[in-house]
C-alpha positions as CSV (number, residue, x, y, z in Angstrom):
1,M,90.1,76.5,122.8
2,S,89.4,79.3,125.3
3,A,92.1,81.0,127.4
4,P,91.8,82.8,130.7
5,A,91.0,86.4,130.0
6,H,93.4,87.6,132.7
7,G,96.4,85.8,131.2
8,P,98.1,85.9,127.8
9,L,96.9,83.8,124.9
10,T,99.2,80.8,124.4
11,G,100.5,79.8,121.0
12,R,100.4,81.4,117.6
13,R,97.5,79.2,116.4
14,Q,95.2,80.4,119.2
15,I,96.2,84.0,118.8
16,A,95.6,83.7,115.0
17,I,92.2,82.1,115.4
18,V,91.0,84.7,117.9
19,F,92.4,87.5,115.7
20,L,90.8,86.3,112.5
21,A,87.4,85.9,114.2
22,F,87.3,89.5,115.4
23,A,89.0,90.7,112.2
24,F,86.2,89.4,110.0
25,A,83.7,91.4,112.0
26,Y,85.9,94.5,111.7
27,F,86.3,93.9,108.0
28,L,82.5,94.1,107.6
29,S,82.3,97.2,109.8
30,T,84.8,99.1,107.7
31,L,83.1,97.9,104.5
32,V,79.8,99.3,105.6
33,R,81.6,102.4,106.8
34,G,83.3,103.1,103.4
35,I,80.4,102.1,101.2
36,T,78.8,105.5,101.6
37,A,81.6,107.1,99.6
38,T,81.1,104.8,96.7
39,L,77.4,105.1,96.8
40,S,77.5,108.9,97.2
41,P,76.6,109.6,93.5
42,T,73.8,107.1,93.5
43,L,72.3,108.2,96.9
44,T,72.7,111.9,95.9
45,A,70.7,111.4,92.7
46,E,68.1,109.1,94.2
47,F,67.4,111.1,97.4
48,D,68.3,114.6,96.0
49,L,71.0,115.1,98.7
50,Q,73.0,118.3,99.1
51,A,76.6,118.3,100.5
52,R,75.5,118.8,104.1
53,D,73.0,115.9,103.7
54,L,75.6,113.6,102.4
55,G,78.0,114.6,105.2
56,L,75.2,114.1,107.8
57,L,74.3,110.7,106.3
58,A,77.9,109.5,106.4
59,G,78.5,111.0,109.8
60,G,75.4,109.3,111.2
61,Y,77.4,106.1,111.2
62,F,80.0,107.7,113.4
63,L,77.4,109.4,115.6
64,G,76.1,105.9,116.3
65,F,79.6,104.9,117.3
66,A,80.0,107.9,119.6
67,L,76.7,107.3,121.4
68,T,77.8,103.9,122.6
69,Q,81.4,104.4,123.6
70,L,81.1,105.2,127.3
71,P,78.7,102.5,128.4
72,M,80.4,100.1,126.0
73,G,83.8,100.6,127.7
74,T,82.4,99.7,131.1
75,W,80.7,96.6,129.6
76,L,83.9,95.5,127.9
77,D,85.8,95.6,131.1
78,R,83.0,93.8,133.0
79,Y,81.7,91.3,130.5
80,G,84.6,91.0,127.9
81,P,84.7,91.3,124.1
82,K,82.9,88.1,123.3
83,R,79.5,88.9,124.8
84,V,79.6,92.7,124.1
85,V,80.6,92.4,120.4
86,I,78.0,89.7,119.6
87,S,75.3,91.7,121.4
88,F,76.1,94.9,119.5
89,L,76.4,93.1,116.1
90,S,72.7,92.1,116.3
91,V,71.9,95.8,116.1
92,A,74.1,96.1,113.0
93,V,72.0,93.4,111.3
94,L,68.9,95.5,112.0
95,G,70.5,98.7,110.7
96,C,71.6,97.1,107.4
97,L,68.1,95.7,106.8
98,I,66.4,99.0,107.5
99,F,68.8,100.8,105.2
100,S,68.1,98.4,102.4
101,V,64.3,99.3,102.5
102,A,64.6,103.0,103.2
103,T,62.6,105.3,100.9
104,D,63.4,108.7,102.4
105,F,66.4,110.5,103.9
106,K,65.2,110.3,107.6
107,V,64.9,106.5,107.5
108,L,68.3,106.3,105.7
109,L,69.9,108.4,108.5
110,M,68.2,106.4,111.3
111,A,69.4,103.1,109.7
112,R,72.9,104.5,109.4
113,V,73.0,105.5,113.1
114,L,71.8,102.0,114.1
115,T,74.4,100.4,112.0
116,G,77.1,102.6,113.6
117,V,75.8,101.5,117.0
118,G,75.9,97.9,116.0
119,V,79.5,97.8,114.8
120,S,80.9,100.2,117.4
121,A,82.5,97.4,119.4
122,C,84.2,95.7,116.4
123,L,87.6,97.3,117.1
124,M,87.4,98.3,120.7
125,G,86.2,94.9,121.7
126,P,89.3,93.0,120.4
127,L,91.7,95.7,121.4
128,T,90.3,95.4,125.0
129,G,91.0,91.7,124.9
130,Y,94.5,92.2,123.4
131,R,95.3,94.5,126.3
132,R,94.9,91.6,128.6
133,W,95.9,88.7,126.3
134,L,99.0,90.1,124.5
135,T,102.3,91.7,125.3
136,P,102.7,95.5,124.5
137,A,104.7,94.8,121.4
138,L,102.0,92.4,120.1
139,Q,99.3,94.9,121.0
140,L,100.8,97.5,118.7
141,R,101.2,94.9,115.9
142,S,97.6,93.5,116.4
143,N,96.2,97.1,116.3
144,S,98.0,97.9,113.1
145,W,97.0,94.6,111.5
146,M,93.4,95.1,112.6
147,L,93.5,98.4,110.8
148,M,95.0,96.6,107.8
149,V,92.0,94.3,107.8
150,G,89.8,97.3,108.0
151,S,91.6,98.6,104.8
152,F,90.5,95.4,103.1
153,G,86.9,96.4,104.0
154,L,87.5,99.8,102.5
155,V,89.0,98.2,99.4
156,G,85.9,96.0,99.1
157,A,83.7,99.1,99.4
158,T,85.2,100.7,96.3
159,L,85.4,99.0,92.9
160,P,83.7,95.7,93.9
161,V,80.7,97.7,95.1
162,H,80.7,99.8,92.0
163,W,80.8,96.7,89.8
164,L,77.9,95.1,91.7
165,L,75.6,98.1,91.5
166,P,74.5,97.6,87.9
167,L,73.9,93.9,88.6
168,F,71.9,94.0,91.8
169,G,71.3,97.7,92.8
170,W,72.5,99.1,96.1
171,R,69.7,97.7,98.3
172,P,70.6,94.0,98.0
173,L,74.1,94.8,98.9
174,F,72.9,95.6,102.4
175,W,71.1,92.2,102.6
176,L,74.5,90.6,101.9
177,L,76.1,92.7,104.6
178,A,73.5,91.7,107.1
179,G,74.1,88.0,106.4
180,G,77.9,88.5,106.7
181,V,77.4,90.1,110.1
182,V,75.4,87.1,111.3
183,V,78.3,84.8,110.2
184,S,80.8,86.9,112.1
185,M,78.7,86.6,115.2
186,A,78.8,82.9,115.0
187,L,82.6,82.9,114.5
188,I,83.2,85.1,117.5
189,A,80.9,82.9,119.6
190,W,83.0,79.9,118.6
191,A,86.5,81.3,118.8
192,A,86.7,84.1,121.4
193,P,88.0,83.3,124.9
194,A,85.6,83.6,127.8
195,W,85.8,86.5,130.2
196,P,85.8,85.7,134.0
197,K,83.1,87.4,136.1
198,A,85.7,89.0,138.3
199,A,89.1,89.3,136.7
200,P,91.9,90.1,139.2
201,L,93.3,93.7,139.0
202,A,96.8,94.5,138.2
203,P,99.2,95.5,141.0
204,D,99.2,99.1,139.5
205,A,95.5,99.2,138.7
206,L,93.5,102.2,139.8
207,P,90.3,102.0,141.8
208,D,87.2,101.2,139.8
209,D,85.7,104.7,139.7
210,G,84.2,104.7,136.2
211,Y,85.8,107.0,133.7
212,R,87.3,109.5,136.2
213,A,90.8,108.0,136.1
214,V,90.7,108.0,132.3
215,W,89.6,111.7,131.9
216,R,92.1,112.8,134.5
217,D,95.1,111.0,132.9
218,P,97.4,113.7,131.5
219,F,98.5,111.5,128.6
220,F,94.8,111.0,127.6
221,R,94.2,114.7,127.7
222,K,97.3,115.3,125.6
223,M,96.0,113.0,122.9
224,T,92.4,114.3,122.9
225,P,92.6,117.3,120.4
226,V,94.7,115.2,117.9
227,G,92.1,112.4,118.2
228,F,89.2,114.8,117.5
229,F,90.6,116.8,114.7
230,N,93.6,115.0,113.1
231,Y,92.3,111.4,113.5
232,G,88.6,112.3,113.1
233,G,89.4,114.3,109.9
234,F,91.6,111.6,108.5
235,V,88.7,109.1,108.8
236,S,86.1,111.5,107.4
237,I,88.2,112.2,104.3
238,Q,89.0,108.5,103.8
239,T,85.4,107.4,104.2
240,L,83.7,110.2,102.4
241,W,85.2,113.5,101.3
242,C,88.0,112.1,99.1
243,V,85.4,110.9,96.5
244,P,83.4,114.2,96.2
245,W,86.7,116.1,95.8
246,L,87.8,113.7,93.0
247,I,84.5,114.0,91.2
248,R,83.6,117.7,91.8
249,V,87.1,119.3,92.0
250,A,89.4,117.0,90.0
251,G,86.8,116.1,87.4
252,Y,86.8,112.3,87.8
253,T,83.8,110.2,86.7
254,P,82.1,108.1,89.4
255,L,83.9,105.0,88.0
256,E,87.2,106.7,88.0
257,A,86.7,107.9,91.6
258,A,85.8,104.4,92.7
259,G,89.0,103.1,91.1
260,A,91.0,105.9,92.7
261,L,89.5,105.0,96.1
262,F,90.4,101.4,95.5
263,W,94.0,102.1,94.9
264,I,94.1,104.6,97.8
265,S,92.7,101.8,100.1
266,V,95.3,99.3,98.8
267,A,98.1,101.8,99.5
268,M,96.7,102.3,103.1
269,L,96.4,98.5,103.5
270,V,100.1,98.2,102.7
271,T,100.9,101.0,105.1
272,Y,99.1,99.4,108.0
273,W,100.9,96.1,107.2
274,L,104.2,98.0,107.5
275,W,103.2,99.6,110.7
276,G,102.3,96.2,112.1
277,T,105.7,94.9,111.0
278,V,107.9,97.7,112.4
279,N,106.0,98.7,115.5
280,P,107.3,95.9,117.7
281,R,110.8,96.7,116.7
282,L,110.4,100.4,117.4
283,A,108.8,99.6,120.8
284,H,111.8,97.3,121.5
285,R,114.1,100.2,120.8
286,G,112.2,102.5,123.1
287,I,110.6,104.7,120.5
288,P,107.1,105.4,121.8
289,A,104.0,106.0,119.6
290,A,103.7,109.6,120.7
291,R,107.1,110.4,119.3
292,L,106.3,108.8,116.0
293,M,103.1,110.9,115.9
294,A,105.1,114.0,116.6
295,W,107.4,113.2,113.7
296,G,104.7,112.1,111.2
297,L,101.8,114.5,111.6
298,P,103.6,117.6,110.2
299,F,104.2,115.7,107.0
300,A,100.5,114.8,106.8
301,M,99.5,118.5,107.2
302,V,102.0,119.6,104.6
303,A,100.6,117.0,102.2
304,L,97.1,118.4,102.8
305,A,98.3,122.0,102.3
306,L,99.8,121.0,98.9
307,I,96.5,119.4,97.9
308,L,94.8,122.7,98.6
309,V,97.4,124.6,96.5
310,A,97.1,122.0,93.6
311,G,93.3,122.1,93.6
312,P,91.9,120.3,90.5
313,A,95.4,118.8,89.9
314,A,95.2,116.9,93.2
315,G,94.1,113.4,92.3
316,T,94.7,109.8,93.4
317,V,98.4,110.1,94.2
318,A,98.0,113.3,96.2
319,W,95.2,111.9,98.4
320,A,96.9,108.5,98.8
321,T,100.0,110.3,100.0
322,F,98.1,112.4,102.6
323,L,96.0,109.4,103.9
324,C,99.0,107.0,104.1
325,I,101.1,109.5,106.0
326,S,98.1,110.3,108.3
327,T,97.9,106.6,109.4
328,V,100.5,107.6,112.0
329,V,97.7,109.0,114.1
330,T,96.2,105.6,114.5
331,L,99.0,104.8,116.9
332,A,97.2,106.9,119.4
333,Q,94.7,104.1,120.3
334,P,97.2,101.4,121.5
335,A,99.3,104.1,123.1
336,V,96.4,105.2,125.2
337,A,95.5,101.6,126.1
338,I,99.1,100.8,127.2
339,A,99.4,104.1,129.2
340,L,96.6,103.1,131.5
341,P,96.2,99.9,133.6
342,A,94.8,96.8,132.0
343,S,91.7,96.9,134.2
344,L,90.8,100.2,132.6
345,A,91.6,99.1,129.0
346,G,88.0,99.0,127.8
347,R,87.1,102.4,129.3
348,A,90.4,104.0,128.0
349,L,89.9,102.7,124.5
350,S,86.2,103.6,124.4
351,A,86.7,107.0,125.8
352,Y,89.3,107.8,123.2
353,N,87.2,106.2,120.5
354,L,84.4,108.6,121.6
355,V,86.7,111.5,121.0
356,V,87.7,110.2,117.6
357,F,84.3,109.4,116.3
358,L,82.7,112.6,117.6
359,G,85.5,114.2,115.6
360,V,84.6,112.1,112.5
361,F,81.0,113.1,112.8
362,V,81.8,116.8,113.2
363,M,84.3,116.8,110.4
364,Q,82.1,114.9,107.9
365,W,79.1,117.1,108.6
366,G,81.1,120.3,109.1
367,I,83.0,120.0,105.9
368,G,79.8,119.6,104.0
369,L,78.2,122.6,105.8
370,L,81.3,124.7,105.0
371,I,81.2,123.7,101.3
372,D,77.6,124.7,101.0
373,L,78.2,128.0,103.0
374,A,81.2,128.9,100.8
375,G,79.1,128.2,97.7
376,R,76.4,130.5,99.0
377,A,79.0,133.2,99.7
378,G,79.9,133.2,96.0
379,L,82.8,130.8,95.7
380,D,82.9,128.3,92.9
381,T,83.1,124.6,93.5
382,V,86.9,124.4,93.7
383,G,87.0,127.5,96.0
384,S,84.3,126.0,98.2
385,F,86.2,122.8,98.7
386,R,89.5,124.6,99.3
387,A,87.9,126.9,101.9
388,A,86.3,124.0,103.8
389,F,89.5,121.9,103.8
390,G,91.5,125.0,104.7
391,V,89.4,125.4,107.9
392,F,90.0,121.7,108.7
393,L,93.8,122.1,108.2
394,G,93.8,125.0,110.6
395,C,92.1,122.9,113.2
396,C,94.7,120.2,112.7
397,V,97.6,122.6,113.2
398,M,96.2,123.9,116.4
399,A,95.5,120.4,117.8
400,Y,99.1,119.3,116.9
401,L,100.6,122.4,118.7
402,Y,98.6,121.4,121.8
403,F,99.8,117.9,121.5
404,L,103.4,119.1,121.5
405,W,103.0,121.6,124.4
406,A,100.6,119.7,126.7
407,P,102.1,118.4,130.0
408,P,103.9,115.0,129.6
409,H,102.5,111.8,131.0
410,N,103.6,111.9,134.6
411,R,102.7,108.4,135.6
412,R,104.7,105.2,134.8
413,P,103.1,103.0,132.1
414,A,101.0,100.1,133.3
415,R,102.3,96.6,133.3
416,P,101.3,94.5,130.4
417,S,99.6,91.8,132.3
418,A,96.4,92.1,134.3
């Protein structure tokens, strides 16, 4: 059931099978990504963690992501998603197993970094394949629907995990995750198309000079600050800082916070589904992703500003509104991939992912550091959170202004086929 990697996949059934195989692995990667937020009260109590420790632990996952992006992009272009994703997932199995037996913070952090390394190809791998296998409109749809599947993983990391904790404890949950990753490896090995040793280059492809063409691309540079601050901060809040805000600022219990995160994740799931439905139509009408981001990001920043003003009154609805609007920034990834030749798809996506996940790591750890520093400066809990998130908002505003004023993309888009 394999298709040539240099040509489009043929037939809805084949596209669906390949999509679902990769989507299951991505589902598990986002589940393990989001589980830290739900477990944050448990881990904080068991390991006596401060805010900066919690931020570093959650950010370790994204640090693992960032460490692999540049070599992974080259490997994806050379060897294809099938071989690369399966190889990386074997590291994720090891990371989950070490996390499950950790008895101190250093081992927890090491395991978290290993897990991040292991699942770091779960989205970039299939997106690299889609760049060669699918039309631009279907690339936008598949990207949004992959993120929708990721939201299923985040949903699974909320109330279901909270319900299972009293029954099994948190350690056996990571045994189950390790087993699920092994199953996903088998599915990808069975379903994914092979990648030829030397795929032909597109007529408009650039010379194979590593990442030089990617870093020099004006559109890539235009998207970089938004990826680091707006996208990175969006992910860090979704996967960690939303829950501490709800518990420490809004006064939720851990169960109420898990329920809130559940409904927030459901709302985001629906949002990604809508993006996947409307994106092909918008692309057909000539509305590029960059324009949608220019329209949508100010609303996200206004929503965050209102949360800071509301303080303890900002609960589930407020954070759901901010996070759902912020999903517009996820259009950056397929936009970057489409803007560069298909022969550079893996490197373009991985380079941009490096920017995003470095941003996530810095935002997750940085917000925790700022909360602790504000507390030491004499602010109460609400004031400390407001100060930290206020700094984050200021960074987002500056990144957005650069996005608006940076030079436009001065090279024609790459053709959809490789």
